[in-house]
Steps between C-alpha positions, in 0.01 A plus 500: 500500500752223579467161336404212723761282665415143417717324751776533751548123541875457485657202330853378574778574261726228368687341786266647760241337715157648550624649827815659361338828407361414159562745223256441216161669508196393299454853368524849631270799464279350235129486419317206648321329210177315567419712806272800548692809607286779641545859394339775702423811301552847639138594452238665716192314608211545257313827530124528523502610138466154345532630144840652574617191682375275220706689243808494723473122542470444126792731421718326757418159355586632155839611636564165667412319180745707295781471752471152652302260283718204404484570124588868430337527157184328617498724807493809282211366294299404809563841655395679180179297485408584859588867437270505199214352702559757773499791256192359329306510826454125520569500874281800580195299604689293755381613843671270753855389579404134463348556157807693387731219613289240323485695172873571498576132561274402211655756267862422587446128451302528179746744341812305598367145501694468828297376798771588751353851505265590782372816671327471838353760730648398833542792740569277798761281327667793326534688827692211657735438207869525578744699293761247377770766495510457877622174648218306672486576871631239741158390620371448148808304399478291818138409418598401147790285619290330766221421252755371249677293764174330595463397136864385487574772246292325235662155531188301582653151470849368434532123493656196345241302305522128426771421248731770644309779328535843660182708534462869588151649531570873462203733556666845477835645396599713797803730469822307550594770752249338735447150360852422382595275792178302461558463125856382553381246758234372258746462215746318724230263625442379142866525396549123494178411318506351151229731362341823624136610475416861584128556542380846391134412456390723789770764463369843402836673466754690704845649470761434229778475757356163609471383139862598453619318811312176426606501135863534604484155661378351172795609287876477533713788628520673163260799527208481259261775402172388653268790425495868408255756631406831339377770739304764308484790752881540499567330165735258677579143403629257760649157441474203735786250490554175687761525775854364466497392866220369723502334842505122482472263209383594151309253282551616141438148372196396703191428285252775584120515479288808567130456577281787377130582488254768401564656841876528449568870453745783468845424647426126511423520128827684445690219673325234291532695173871563545585141590285369216675702232842440649426132441545428868157370609204292388172680575195291588144616563291785358573824317565773756319831558690710250582784741846613391468876550531624858253763610567821690254662737455877468292712737321781315335792678547314826200273446537315167703180476637466144678182386697489177777278355835676533758246381556174321736204508698428183620143473854473359406199287159599361540878511148526640290367790180314587266798544144410404605155379625324809779246521408179324603164649698237311255240629144632530293332771243621755677676785390246759671223301827684442690360799404142417607540137827671594586239763433207268671671206806558716509137607466376143787722389720377786417140406575552132832665577611243758773251405514306828270196519456517877416870485254440215326235710479746791353767274246259356399397852447862602315594180230240562444634853498863384245433228276310741509786749391755241233263361397278792338161444186458710377145573193414707483215749352263242795553267747467788344186644623285211857548630419377852662178611820331605793481263724258689628720788346821362152618597273750327166620636255789461418730788308830494520522122877438469717200419749400770812286486640291782732207569407182685790545742446873564193636684505836322325582171561783254257683279573476127450777244358398162711584194272329248217247512740219592811682630555645847787654693613510860635853545777535241691184586293203384252429223254213466351384171221246514518237224184379325449153354326436164160512672580847637536371856780618728754218529822662626671820606827634370706712744768745386736719700639848444851392606525247217458180702380203289133497413286253695213298350264360763209267421163550662444223755179602680197691371473718809734627768337307779 
């Protein structure tokens, strides 16, 4: 059986553009970690003699365990245990296919301690399984590509957040063969940002060729060993290295945050784990699923769907992986707070590292707005009414539960957004801070501007806007 091609996405060689007939391939003829290959057995459909079929199923699972389970020694022990139960007649009272599948699942999991194992009686699903040794037919591939295209090949959102922070919400790692152009476009969109956040909180996995491509933008041109994968059925080990050449601009120095959650799984975990132990990223959120071992699907007797782990990633730094443990964040917070924490953490780091006074003032201005957007201040009309009045030429009044700002010489008025109990902003350009006297009454308003114009202090002249 051939190994699986991970990607045909072609990257340009040195001195070439992306259209020059690129020469570097992600990998060639390799297993696809973190996916579920399907293996169709050359077996007859079950006979009416259930006892004979039952024994054949068990013997075939014993063989699969010995030959394909991710840990060879453990596979032999599991197989021997099942063989002993078979010879001892412990399966003789099982009278239905569903009961046999359930008992085998229970036994395989309890013996191995590995909950990747499963056996299901699924005659309909098994009959429609495709032999991976044959290339997918054109119609099937077209359906896959169309469905992937409609989901933008996993790139849910790519944007520039306040403070010039790049953000990529990545929901699935599609093969770079198909998603490479989209990935390159995403990385170039954020190429001029000061920090990058990649959100993996809703990413359940995918193909290593996409991990490899994205990681290549986060290091310099010197190839680095990113991950190693051991494939038990053929006893092969494959290495994944970053590429020496990629289309567009690399950002080996950009501060990087990865957002993770309890839903982050498989290939997305691999990406986070590798970048964490390469010292390249700060992980924020929750410990991930802990699903390091990819699972293969085997069809037994034409009607049983058997899933078992068939390979494992081996990190070049730790010598192991995250199976059963998950990838732990550097900063542990609830998943729904991870973006806020990462964004603010990034801004604080930019501020602390800034040497230019004007730039520091700009960062401080943005940080206050960012924090207020993640934790909005809510004021009712009673609280807002204390700010109503005329402040020389400036006017403030409450309408429909919001505070508005206007000018005596301009008929228009603009809604203000509260930043705190006494501070408001007009879009991102102006801020107003109401000044309180010793008796806690509003006596003035202080106006500041994002462009650095001098601050204005305006006394309150009328108690209401008139």
